[in-house]
C-alpha positions as CSV (number, residue, x, y, z in Angstrom):
1,Q,-0.2,-29.2,-177.2
2,V,2.7,-27.2,-175.7
3,Q,2.0,-23.5,-175.4
4,L,4.3,-20.8,-174.0
5,V,2.9,-17.3,-174.0
6,E,5.3,-14.5,-173.0
7,S,4.1,-11.0,-171.9
8,G,5.4,-8.0,-170.1
9,G,7.8,-6.5,-172.5
10,G,7.8,-2.8,-173.5
11,L,9.8,0.4,-173.7
12,V,11.8,1.4,-170.7
13,K,14.5,3.9,-170.1
14,P,18.0,2.8,-169.1
15,G,18.0,1.9,-165.4
16,G,14.4,1.0,-165.5
17,S,12.7,-2.3,-164.7
18,L,10.3,-4.8,-166.4
19,K,8.8,-8.1,-165.3
20,L,8.2,-10.7,-167.9
21,S,5.8,-13.5,-167.6
22,C,5.5,-16.8,-169.4
23,A,2.2,-18.7,-169.1
24,A,2.8,-22.4,-169.9
25,S,0.5,-25.3,-170.7
26,G,0.7,-28.8,-172.3
27,F,3.5,-30.3,-170.2
28,A,4.4,-31.0,-166.6
29,F,5.4,-27.5,-165.6
30,S,6.6,-28.3,-162.1
31,D,8.9,-30.9,-163.4
32,A,10.3,-28.8,-166.2
33,R,13.6,-27.1,-166.7
34,L,12.7,-23.7,-168.1
35,A,14.8,-21.0,-169.6
36,W,14.6,-17.5,-170.7
37,V,16.5,-16.7,-173.9
38,R,16.7,-13.5,-175.9
39,Q,17.5,-12.4,-179.4
40,P,18.9,-8.9,-179.7
41,P,18.1,-7.1,-183.0
42,G,20.2,-8.7,-185.8
43,K,21.9,-11.1,-183.5
44,N,21.7,-14.8,-182.5
45,F,19.7,-16.1,-179.6
46,E,21.4,-15.8,-176.2
47,W,20.7,-17.8,-173.1
48,V,19.7,-15.5,-170.2
49,S,18.7,-17.8,-167.3
50,H,17.2,-21.1,-166.4
51,S,15.2,-22.6,-163.5
52,A,15.1,-26.3,-162.8
53,P,13.1,-28.3,-160.2
54,G,15.1,-28.7,-157.1
55,Q,17.8,-26.3,-158.3
56,M,19.0,-24.4,-155.3
57,T,20.4,-21.4,-157.2
58,P,19.1,-20.3,-160.6
59,M,21.7,-19.8,-163.3
60,Y,22.3,-16.5,-165.1
61,S,24.4,-15.3,-167.9
62,D,27.2,-13.1,-166.8
63,S,25.7,-10.2,-168.7
64,V,22.5,-10.2,-166.5
65,K,23.8,-11.6,-163.2
66,G,22.9,-9.4,-160.3
67,R,20.2,-7.5,-162.3
68,F,17.8,-10.2,-163.4
69,T,15.9,-12.7,-161.3
70,I,14.1,-15.7,-162.6
71,S,11.2,-17.2,-160.6
72,R,8.4,-19.6,-161.2
73,D,4.9,-20.2,-159.8
74,N,4.2,-23.9,-160.2
75,A,0.6,-23.4,-159.1
76,K,0.0,-21.0,-161.9
77,N,2.3,-22.7,-164.5
78,T,4.0,-19.4,-164.9
79,L,7.7,-18.4,-165.3
80,Y,8.8,-14.9,-164.5
81,L,11.9,-12.8,-165.2
82,Q,12.3,-9.6,-163.2
83,M,14.7,-7.3,-165.0
84,N,16.2,-4.4,-163.1
85,N,18.7,-1.7,-164.0
86,L,18.1,-2.4,-167.7
87,K,20.7,-1.4,-170.2
88,P,20.4,-0.7,-173.9
89,E,22.2,-4.0,-174.7
90,D,19.4,-5.8,-172.9
91,A,17.0,-4.9,-175.8
92,G,15.6,-7.7,-177.9
93,T,12.9,-10.2,-178.1
94,Y,12.6,-12.4,-175.0
95,Y,11.4,-16.0,-175.1
96,C,10.7,-18.6,-172.5
97,Q,11.8,-22.1,-173.6
98,W,11.1,-25.7,-172.6
99,E,13.1,-28.3,-174.5
100,Q,12.8,-27.2,-178.2
101,Y,9.6,-25.1,-177.6
102,R,9.5,-21.4,-177.5
103,G,6.7,-18.9,-177.4
104,Q,6.1,-16.0,-179.7
105,G,8.3,-13.7,-177.6
106,T,7.9,-10.3,-176.0
107,Q,9.8,-7.3,-177.1
108,V,12.0,-5.3,-174.8
109,T,13.2,-1.9,-175.8
110,V,15.6,0.1,-173.7
111,S,16.1,3.6,-174.8
112,S,16.1,7.1,-173.4
């Protein structure tokens, strides 16, 4: 069955960095369009970024463009999100997503 397991979240000060990972199984990872989405506290889900096979340039939401980088290791079936210069408004639970599937999420807290 499809499994997506996110990790790497934590507490970081504004301006800090985190790298999230998503270990995937149960589908053809290298052929998959994968996304990172987040849910800020008390708010709806927000699309953050996605990576598709053959896509020359990953896509990012305006709020994270220039600070976040999505990458994937098809040999390890793992999706990453490098987050730099984190801001308090980046806080929330981050999920990787394939089609309708999401993992359990990893919590990111940005606070001084």
